[in-house]
C-alpha positions as CSV (number, residue, x, y, z in Angstrom):
1,M,31.9,23.3,46.1
2,S,30.5,25.6,43.3
3,Q,27.0,25.3,42.1
4,S,28.0,24.1,38.6
5,N,30.2,21.3,40.1
6,G,27.3,20.2,42.3
7,R,25.0,19.9,39.3
8,E,27.7,18.0,37.4
9,M,28.2,15.5,40.2
10,A,24.5,15.1,40.7
11,G,23.8,14.5,37.1
12,R,26.7,12.1,36.7
13,A,25.5,10.1,39.8
14,L,21.9,9.9,38.5
15,C,23.1,8.8,35.1
16,Q,25.3,6.1,36.5
17,E,22.5,4.8,38.8
18,R,20.2,4.5,36.0
19,R,22.8,2.8,33.8
20,T,23.3,0.0,36.2
21,L,19.5,-0.6,36.2
22,L,19.3,-1.1,32.4
23,E,20.4,-4.7,32.3
24,G,17.9,-5.7,34.9
25,L,15.2,-4.0,32.9
26,W,16.3,-5.7,29.7
27,M,17.1,-2.3,28.2
28,P,20.0,-1.7,25.8
29,D,23.3,-0.5,27.4
30,A,23.7,3.3,27.7
31,P,27.0,5.0,27.0
32,P,29.0,6.2,30.0
33,W,28.8,9.7,31.2
34,D,32.0,10.9,29.6
35,E,30.7,9.8,26.1
36,L,27.4,11.6,26.3
37,P,26.9,14.8,24.3
38,E,26.7,18.0,26.3
39,E,23.0,18.5,25.8
40,T,22.3,15.0,27.1
41,K,24.4,15.8,30.3
42,E,22.4,18.9,30.8
43,R,19.1,16.9,30.8
44,W,20.5,14.6,33.4
45,R,21.7,17.6,35.5
46,S,18.2,19.1,35.3
47,T,16.5,15.8,36.0
48,R,18.4,15.5,39.3
49,I,17.4,19.1,40.3
50,R,13.7,18.6,39.3
51,Q,13.3,15.5,41.4
52,P,10.9,16.1,44.3
53,P,12.0,15.3,47.9
54,N,11.3,11.8,49.0
55,R,8.8,12.4,51.7
56,N,9.5,9.4,53.8
57,R,7.7,9.3,57.2
58,H,10.6,7.7,58.9
59,G,12.8,10.8,59.0
60,P,15.8,12.3,57.2
61,A,18.0,9.2,57.8
62,A,15.5,7.0,56.0
63,R,15.1,9.4,53.3
64,K,18.8,9.5,52.7
65,N,19.1,5.8,52.3
66,T,16.0,5.2,50.3
67,P,16.8,4.6,46.6
68,T,15.3,7.0,44.1
69,A,12.6,5.9,41.7
70,L,13.5,3.7,38.7
71,I,13.8,6.2,35.9
72,P,15.1,5.0,32.6
73,L,17.2,7.3,30.3
74,R,14.2,9.3,29.2
75,K,10.9,9.9,31.0
76,R,7.9,11.7,29.6
77,T,6.4,14.2,31.9
78,A,3.3,16.3,32.0
79,P,3.6,20.0,31.4
80,V,4.7,22.0,34.5
81,N,3.0,25.1,35.6
82,T,5.7,27.6,35.2
83,R,3.9,30.2,37.4
84,N,4.2,28.1,40.4
85,S,7.9,27.2,41.0
86,T,7.1,24.6,43.6
87,T,5.1,22.5,41.2
88,H,6.9,19.3,40.0
89,A,6.5,17.6,36.7
90,A,4.1,14.6,37.1
91,P,4.7,11.4,35.2
92,L,2.2,10.6,32.5
93,T,0.4,7.3,32.5
94,G,1.1,4.9,29.7
95,P,4.4,4.4,27.9
96,E,6.5,6.5,30.3
97,F,9.6,4.5,30.0
98,E,11.7,4.6,26.9
99,P,15.4,4.1,26.3
100,A,17.4,7.0,25.0
101,D,17.4,7.5,21.2
102,N,21.2,7.0,20.9
103,A,20.7,3.5,22.5
104,L,18.4,2.3,19.7
105,P,18.8,1.5,15.9
106,A,17.4,4.1,13.7
107,F,14.5,2.2,12.3
108,T,12.9,1.7,15.8
109,L,12.6,5.4,16.4
110,Q,9.1,7.0,16.3
111,R,9.0,8.5,12.7
112,P,11.2,5.9,10.9
113,F,9.2,3.1,12.3
114,G,6.0,4.8,11.5
115,F,7.1,5.2,7.9
116,L,8.2,1.6,7.8
117,L,4.8,0.3,9.0
118,L,3.0,2.6,6.6
119,A,5.1,1.5,3.6
120,T,4.7,-2.2,4.2
121,G,1.0,-1.7,5.0
122,V,0.3,0.2,1.9
123,V,2.1,-2.4,-0.2
124,G,0.2,-5.3,1.3
125,F,-3.1,-3.4,1.0
126,V,-2.7,-2.6,-2.6
127,A,-1.7,-6.2,-3.5
128,S,-4.6,-7.6,-1.5
129,G,-7.0,-5.1,-3.1
130,I,-5.9,-6.2,-6.6
131,L,-6.4,-9.8,-5.6
132,V,-9.9,-9.1,-4.4
133,L,-10.9,-7.3,-7.6
134,E,-9.4,-10.2,-9.7
135,R,-11.4,-12.7,-7.6
136,L,-14.7,-10.7,-8.2
137,E,-14.0,-10.9,-11.9
138,L,-13.6,-14.7,-11.7
139,Y,-17.0,-14.9,-9.9
140,K,-18.6,-13.1,-12.7
141,D,-16.7,-14.9,-15.5
142,S,-14.9,-18.3,-14.6
143,G,-12.9,-17.9,-17.8
144,H,-11.6,-14.5,-16.9
145,T,-7.8,-14.2,-17.3
146,T,-6.2,-12.3,-14.4
147,S,-3.5,-9.7,-14.8
148,C,-1.0,-12.1,-13.3
149,D,-1.7,-15.1,-15.5
150,I,1.7,-15.2,-17.0
151,N,2.2,-18.9,-17.6
152,P,1.2,-22.3,-16.1
153,W,3.5,-21.8,-13.2
154,V,2.6,-18.1,-12.4
155,S,-1.1,-17.7,-12.5
156,C,-3.2,-16.1,-9.8
157,G,-6.3,-17.3,-11.5
158,R,-5.4,-20.9,-11.1
159,V,-4.4,-20.4,-7.5
160,M,-7.8,-18.7,-6.8
161,K,-9.5,-21.9,-7.9
162,T,-7.9,-24.0,-5.1
163,W,-9.4,-24.6,-1.6
164,Q,-6.3,-23.0,-0.1
165,S,-7.3,-19.6,-1.5
166,E,-10.5,-19.7,0.6
167,L,-9.2,-21.3,3.8
168,F,-12.0,-19.7,6.0
169,G,-14.7,-19.9,3.5
170,F,-14.1,-16.5,1.8
171,P,-11.2,-15.2,-0.2
172,N,-8.0,-14.9,1.7
173,P,-7.3,-11.3,0.4
174,L,-10.2,-10.0,2.4
175,I,-8.2,-10.8,5.4
176,G,-5.3,-8.9,4.0
177,I,-7.4,-5.8,3.3
178,A,-8.7,-5.7,6.9
179,A,-5.3,-6.5,8.5
180,F,-3.3,-4.0,6.4
181,T,-6.0,-1.4,7.0
182,I,-5.2,-1.8,10.7
183,I,-1.5,-1.5,10.1
184,I,-1.9,1.7,8.1
185,T,-4.0,3.2,10.7
186,I,-1.5,2.5,13.4
187,A,1.3,3.8,11.3
188,L,-0.5,7.1,10.8
189,A,-1.1,7.3,14.5
190,I,2.6,6.8,15.2
191,L,3.5,9.4,12.7
192,S,1.1,11.8,14.3
193,G,3.0,11.4,17.6
194,A,0.8,8.8,19.4
195,R,2.4,6.8,22.1
196,F,1.1,3.3,22.9
197,S,1.2,1.2,26.1
198,R,2.9,-2.1,26.3
199,W,-0.3,-4.1,25.9
200,Y,-1.0,-2.3,22.6
201,W,2.4,-3.3,21.2
202,L,1.9,-6.9,22.3
203,G,-1.4,-6.9,20.6
204,L,0.1,-5.6,17.4
205,Q,2.9,-8.1,17.8
206,G,0.4,-10.9,18.2
207,G,-1.5,-9.9,15.1
208,V,1.5,-9.5,12.9
209,T,2.9,-12.9,14.1
210,L,-0.4,-14.6,13.2
211,G,-0.2,-12.9,9.8
212,M,3.4,-14.1,9.3
213,V,2.3,-17.7,10.2
214,F,-0.5,-17.6,7.7
215,V,1.9,-16.2,5.0
216,A,4.4,-19.0,5.8
217,W,1.6,-21.6,5.4
218,L,0.6,-20.0,2.0
219,W,4.2,-20.1,0.9
220,S,4.4,-23.8,1.7
221,Q,1.2,-24.6,-0.1
222,A,2.2,-22.7,-3.2
223,L,5.5,-24.5,-3.5
224,F,4.7,-28.0,-2.3
225,E,1.0,-28.6,-2.8
226,I,-0.4,-26.4,-5.5
227,Y,2.9,-26.0,-7.4
228,I,1.7,-22.6,-8.8
229,L,2.9,-19.1,-7.9
230,C,0.6,-16.1,-7.4
231,L,2.5,-12.9,-8.2
232,Y,0.4,-10.6,-6.0
233,C,0.6,-13.1,-3.1
234,M,4.3,-12.9,-3.3
235,V,4.1,-9.1,-3.0
236,V,2.2,-9.6,0.2
237,W,4.9,-12.0,1.4
238,A,7.5,-9.3,0.6
239,A,5.6,-6.8,2.7
240,M,5.1,-9.1,5.7
241,I,8.7,-10.3,6.1
242,P,10.2,-6.9,7.1
243,M,7.1,-5.9,9.0
244,F,7.3,-9.0,11.2
245,I,11.1,-9.0,11.7
246,L,11.4,-5.3,12.3
247,L,8.5,-5.0,14.6
248,T,9.7,-7.9,16.7
249,V,13.2,-6.5,16.9
250,R,11.7,-3.0,17.8
251,N,9.7,-4.6,20.6
252,M,12.7,-6.4,21.9
253,A,14.8,-3.2,21.9
254,Y,12.1,-1.3,23.9
255,G,11.6,-4.1,26.4
256,I,8.1,-4.9,25.1
257,I,9.2,-8.5,24.5
258,K,11.4,-9.5,27.5
259,V,14.6,-11.0,26.3
260,P,18.2,-10.8,27.6
261,A,20.0,-7.5,26.9
262,G,22.6,-9.2,24.7
263,L,20.0,-10.9,22.5
264,A,18.1,-7.6,22.1
265,R,21.3,-5.8,21.1
266,A,22.3,-8.5,18.7
267,A,18.9,-8.5,17.1
268,S,19.0,-4.7,16.7
269,E,22.4,-4.8,15.0
270,W,21.5,-7.7,12.7
271,A,17.8,-6.9,11.9
272,W,18.2,-5.8,8.3
273,T,20.6,-8.6,7.6
274,L,18.0,-11.0,8.9
275,V,15.4,-9.5,6.6
276,A,17.8,-9.9,3.6
277,V,18.6,-13.5,4.6
278,V,14.9,-14.4,4.7
279,Y,14.3,-12.7,1.3
280,V,17.2,-14.7,-0.2
281,G,15.9,-17.9,1.5
282,V,12.4,-17.5,0.0
283,A,13.8,-16.6,-3.5
284,A,16.0,-19.6,-3.4
285,S,13.2,-21.9,-2.4
286,V,11.1,-20.7,-5.3
287,F,14.0,-21.0,-7.8
288,L,14.8,-24.5,-6.6
289,R,11.2,-25.7,-6.6
290,F,10.5,-24.3,-10.0
291,F,13.9,-25.0,-11.5
292,N,12.6,-27.0,-14.4
293,A,10.0,-24.3,-15.2
294,F,12.7,-21.6,-15.3
295,L,14.7,-23.8,-17.6
296,G,11.6,-24.3,-19.8
297,T,11.8,-28.1,-19.5
């Protein structure tokens, strides 16, 4: 058997072995060997060659029957000392395991997702900042007219005078400024190439989920209790919806949130549709609740 045929068979075998493990790891399905581009095949062939021998103390027979390490489609490794040909690449600690890029929706990849977090974080931060400035003006002058006091039904100033606007004893937008600052910082770290461990992504997921719950509560209060809309508050809603949905889908696709592979795949394919559906649902709820105001009656 020629050396090239041996490398081809070794790479194919390793790829197939890892492919069968993806479902058990809640990873998206990988394409079969014959559908992989040539450069991806070459990485698999090289991976098989670089694997160190399994130094099992029970002898050659045990080494032959011992399964290789669970290595997903792509594994980050530390730099190799090229001057010493016997030195093997050592796994890095942290987020070593990542599915191949061609198995993921585009928005979940490093740079697109970083830009997505940055955009939603900046929008939310600017809206929260304007609300804080308007609230400071109201503290100085209770008769101040805010920049979004459009009519009796769209008035940030009237909303700011309700108890819901200071749920924790201080203006709610201060929470937004702090929270969106964290989001912007994480987005910039991602864009600079930072890789985070699973616990970090779970922490981010928890914080964004709490923020989404708070926004949902504010939406319900605006529509069914206060019966007044705050324009800048709605901008914050618009930023939180894609941030929450796409972060959740991203974490499902990467196995951060453990769900069945079919659910992760479906969520990845329908993520943007779900964002659009939620937008339409919120807009419809506002229209129906303020139907008479829109008609001028």
